[in-house]
Structure formats: C-alpha cells, structure tokens
C-alpha positions as CSV (number, residue, x, y, z in Angstrom):
1,M,0.0,-0.2,-0.2
2,A,1.4,3.4,-0.9
3,R,0.6,6.2,1.6
4,G,3.1,8.9,0.5
5,N,0.8,11.7,0.5
6,Q,-1.9,10.8,2.7
7,R,-1.1,13.2,5.1
8,E,-1.1,16.2,2.5
9,K,-4.6,14.7,1.5
10,D,-5.7,14.5,5.2
11,R,-4.9,18.1,6.0
12,E,-6.7,19.3,3.0
13,R,-9.9,17.2,4.1
14,A,-9.7,19.1,7.5
15,Q,-8.9,22.3,6.2
16,A,-12.4,21.9,3.8
17,R,-14.2,20.6,7.1
18,N,-13.0,24.0,9.1
19,G,-13.5,26.0,6.4
20,G,-10.0,27.3,5.7
21,K,-9.3,28.7,9.1
22,G,-6.5,26.8,11.2
23,K,-4.1,27.9,13.5
24,N,-3.2,31.4,12.5
25,K,-1.4,33.3,15.4
26,D,-0.7,36.6,12.8
27,D,-3.1,38.8,14.0
28,G,-1.2,41.5,12.8
29,L,-0.6,42.5,16.9
30,T,2.8,43.4,17.8
31,P,4.3,41.9,20.6
32,E,4.1,44.8,22.9
33,Q,0.2,45.3,21.6
34,R,-0.6,41.8,22.4
35,R,0.8,42.1,25.6
36,E,-1.2,45.1,26.5
37,R,-4.4,43.8,25.1
38,D,-4.2,41.0,27.1
39,A,-3.0,42.9,30.6
40,K,-6.6,44.9,29.5
41,A,-8.6,41.3,29.1
42,L,-6.7,40.3,32.3
43,Q,-7.4,43.0,34.7
44,E,-11.7,43.0,32.7
45,K,-11.9,38.9,34.1
46,T,-10.2,39.7,37.4
47,A,-12.4,43.0,37.7
48,K,-15.5,40.7,37.4
49,K,-14.7,37.9,39.7
50,A,-14.2,40.1,42.8
51,A,-17.5,42.0,41.7
52,Q,-19.0,38.4,41.6
53,A,-17.0,37.4,44.7
54,A,-18.2,40.8,47.1
55,G,-22.0,40.0,45.7
56,G,-21.8,36.7,46.5
57,E,-20.1,36.8,50.1
58,S,-22.9,39.7,50.8
59,S,-26.0,37.6,50.0
60,G,-25.5,35.4,53.0
61,G,-24.6,32.3,51.6
62,D,-23.6,29.8,54.1
63,K,-21.0,27.6,52.5
64,G,-20.2,25.5,55.1
65,N,-16.7,27.3,56.3
66,N,-18.1,28.2,60.0
67,K,-16.2,26.6,62.9
68,K,-17.8,26.5,65.9
C-alpha cells in the first residue's frame, strides 16, 4: 500500500472541514500591543470575578466554612 501523500490529503480535508480557518497566530499586532491587550483582558476578568465574589459574600450564602 502506498501512503506517500496521505498526510497532505488529510490536511486538505481538515482544512475544508474547518472552512479554511486553522492555527493563525498572526493577528497583525506587535508583541507589545498583544501584551497590552492581554493585560487589559486579564484586568477586566479579575475585576468581574472580584465583583461576583463581593456580591456572593453579601448575599448571606453559607458555604459550610463556619467553625464553632
């Protein structure tokens, strides 16, 4: 059995299935711009999580952490 180009054919089929979108790390940003974008997203995520935690604590939910 000759399987010389099976890998290439599988790649073509996978690309056709995914609509041509694949691993594309080039988003047109410089590394500095990417760092700024990621830092901003992380700050927003932590702020949202902190707001949820603050809201959850004041609701009176007992999670079984009280020791007597």
